[in-house]
N, C-alpha and C positions, 0 to 999 in steps of 0.2 A: 811155363806162366809163373808169374809171380804168385806166392802163397797169400791168399786173402783170408783174414780172421773176421769172421761175422758172428754177432751176438743175436741170438734169437730168444725172445721170451717163451718160458715153458708155461707161465701163468700170468694172467694180468687181473691184479685186484682193483677194483674200480668203484667209483660213485661213493666214497666215504668221506671226502674232504672238500671243503669250500675254499680253503686258503692254501698257500703253498706248504708242502710237506717239508718240515725241517729236520726230521729224525726218523730213522728206522732202526729198531733193534729187536734181534731174535732172542726168544727167551731160552733160558738154560733147560727147559723141559724139550726142546727142540721139536715142539708141536705148535707153539703160538708165537707171535710177534706183535710189536706195538708200531704204530706210525702216528706221529704227532704233527699237527699244524699249530698256527698261532693261538687257537682257542680251544682245541679238542685233542685228546688221545683216545685212539681206537686200539682195541685188541682184536687180532686176527687169528684165525686157525690157519696153518699153512695149507691144508687141503681144501679150504672152503673160500672161494674167490668172489662170491657175490654178496656176502654179508659180513659185517664186523660188530663188535660190541663196544659201545662208548663207554670207557672207564673214567674219563676226566673231562669235565666241561666248565670252563671258566667264563663262557660267553654270558654278559649281563643281559637282563631283559630288555634294557635300553642301551644300545650301543654307545650312546654319548657317556655312559658312566664307565666306559672301558678304561682301566687305569693301567693294565699290565697284559703282556702277551707270553705265551710258551715259547721259549727260544731253543730248548734241547731236551731230549728225554732218552733214558736208557734203563734196560732191566739188569738187575743184579746178576753178576756172572755166576752165582751158585744157587741162590734162593729164588725159586720161580715165582714167588708171590711178592716179591720186592721190586719196585721201580722208582726211579727218581726223575724229577723233571725241573728245570731251571726257568726263571722268568727274567723279563726285561727290567724289573725293579731290583735285580741283584740277589734274589732269594731262591733257595732251593727247597724243594719239598719232597720228602721220602714217604711214599705210600706203600701199604701193605693191603694187598687184594684180599687176604683172609678175613680182614676186619668188616669189609663191606665190599659188594660188587661194583659200587660207584665210588671211586677214589676222590671224590671232591674235599673230604676231610683228611688232611695228611697225619701220619703219625709222627713225623719228625719235620722240623722246620729249621733250616741253617741260614743264618743271617749274620754277617759281620756288623756290629754297630758303627755308625758313622761317626768320624771326628769333626765335631762341628767347626773346629778352627780351619780345616781344609776344604770346607763346602764352597762350591762355585757354581756358576751357571751351568758347567758341564757334569757335575757330580753325578746326576741321575743317568745320563747318557753313558758315560764310562764305567758305571757300575753295573750294567746290563750284563748278564752272563750269556757268553755266546756258545759255550760248550761245557758239557759235564760228562766225566767219564769215570766209571768205577776202577778201582786198581784190580790187577788179576786175582789177588788174594780176596777181595771184596771187603778188606777192612777199611779202606780208605777211598775217597772220591776226590776227583780233581776238577776245578772249574776254572774257566778262562774268562776274565773281563777284558776291557780294552787295554789296559796298561799291565795287567799282572796275572800270573797263575797262582791259584791258591789250592793247597791240599787240606781236606777235612777228614777227621777221624769220624767214622759214623756214630761213635759213642759220645761225641761232644758237638752240640748244636750252636754253642754261643760264639765261637770264632774258629777260624782255620788254625791247624797246627804248623802250616808252612806258608809263607808268601814269598813268591819269587817275582821280582820287577823284570818284565820283559823289555820294555823300551821307555823307562822312566824319563828319558832325555826328550820325549815327545810332549811332556806335561806342559812345557812353555809354548807348545805349538798347536794347542788344542783348537784356537780361535780359527786359524787357517785349515785345520784338518775337519772342522765343522763346515767351513764355507765350501770346501771341496768334497763333502760327503763322507770322507774317509772315516771319519770318527763312527760311523755306522758299519764299519767293515766287521765280519763275524769270523774271528779266527778260532780254528780248531786246536785242540791239545791231545796228546797221547802218552801213554807209559811205555817203557820198555818191558820185556818179558818178565823180569823179576822184580818189577815196580822199584827199582833203585834209582832210576832216572826218568826225566819227563822232557817232553819236546813241544815246541809250538813255534809258529811263525810270526814275522814281522815284515817291515816293509824293506825296500831296496833289495828284495830276494834274500834277505837274511833269515836264518832260523836259528832258534836259541835252545840250547840243552842245558838242564840243571841236574847235577849230581845230588841226589838226596842224602847221601852219607857223608861226603866230603864238603858239601855246599859250594863246590865249584861250578862255574857256569862258563858256557862258550858260545860265541856268536859265529856262525858260518855262513857263507854264500853259496847259493845256488845259481850259478851263471855260466852261460855257453862260452862267454869271453875268458872267464878267469879259471874254468876247470877243464881240464883234458881228461879224457877216460884213464883211468887207473892212477891219476895223480891225487896226491894228498891235498885235502882242503887246509888252507891257512885260517887260523882264527882272525876275525875282524873286530875292531874297535871303533866305536862312535865317539867322537870329540863334541861335547856338549857345550862347550865355550873355552875361552882362553886360548893357549897357544896350541896348535895342532901338531901332534908328532907325525913322522914320516908316514907310518903305515895306517893312521887313523883316518876315518871318514868324516866329514864335517856334517853335523846334523842338518845344516842348511843345504847340502848337496845330495840328500837322500832322495831317492826316487820313489814317490808314493804310488805311482801307477804300477811298479813292480811289487807284489805283494805274494806272500806264502800264506794262504788261508788253510790249505789242507795239509796234513801231515799224518804219516802212519809208520808204526814200528812193527817189525817181525815179531811174532810172539815167542820165537825161541831163540833167534840169532840177533847179532848186532847188524841188522840190515834195515835202513830206513828209506822211506819214499816221501818226497816232498813235491807238491805241485805249485809251481810258479807261473801264473797266467795260463798259458797254453802249452807249457812245457812240464814233462814229468821227470823228475830226477830220482835216481836210485843210488844210495851210497852204502858201502859196506866197511866194516871196521878192518883196518889193515892187519891187525894182529891175527886175525883168522886166517 
C-alpha cells in the first residue's frame, strides 16, 4: 500500500479568538506562546488548553472608532518578556511584559515618517505591515509592507536602517491592483540562519533575496514549467518600461494570480521553502 502521512492534533486550544488568527509565536521560555488576531493578542501556556491570558487588546468601546488592526506578532528569540506586533497603519510596537501584565502601553514605537511629496490615495494601504520577524540575533527586526522590506535596529525607533524595494515597478500599477484586491495581499518575509540575507515573495511566482552585506539582490522564479529537479534557477528581471531585453519579463505580462506569500529559510543551512499558491518548492544552494 502507499504510505499515507496523517497529522493528528495532540492538543486543541480553543475559544479565545473572535477574528481570524494571523500569528502564532512560541516563546523562548518554551512554556508559553502567543496567538494574535485583528484586535487581540493572547498568551497561552503550552500545557493549558482551555484558558489564555489577554495581553494586548486594541478593541475600541465603539467599533466605529476602529482605525487600525493587528497584522502580525512575534516573541523575541532570546528575551522571553519581549514581544512585537505590527499594525495596518504601518507602525510596530515593542512590548515588555515585565512592565505590566497588560501590554496596552508599548515600550518602543517604530514608525518611518511619511514623505508628504509621495503621498497618494494608496499610501495608507501600501504602508500596512503584513509581517514582522526578529533576526536570530535579536538585535534587528524585519517588516514587510506592500512594496518593500525594512530592517530596523531595536535601538533606533525613528527610521529603519535598511529599506529594500521588492517590486517598485508595481507603483504605477496600484490602481489596477486595488481593483483586483491584490493590493491587500499579505506577503511574509524571513531571515537566513546568520541574518546576512533576507527573502520575501512577489507576483508571477517570483521571490526576492537581498544580501545585507553586499547589497546585491536577485529575483528567482518558482515554477513547474521553468524549473526541473536539481536544475539551477536563473535570475529573472522585470522590465518596467522602454525597450525590453531578451531575458526580461514585461511588467504588463506579470501574472498576479500567481503569488508567493509564504517563505521560510532553514535555520542552519542554505535551504529555502516557498509556497506558490497550492505548490510547495524547496530549493538548496548548489555550493553545498
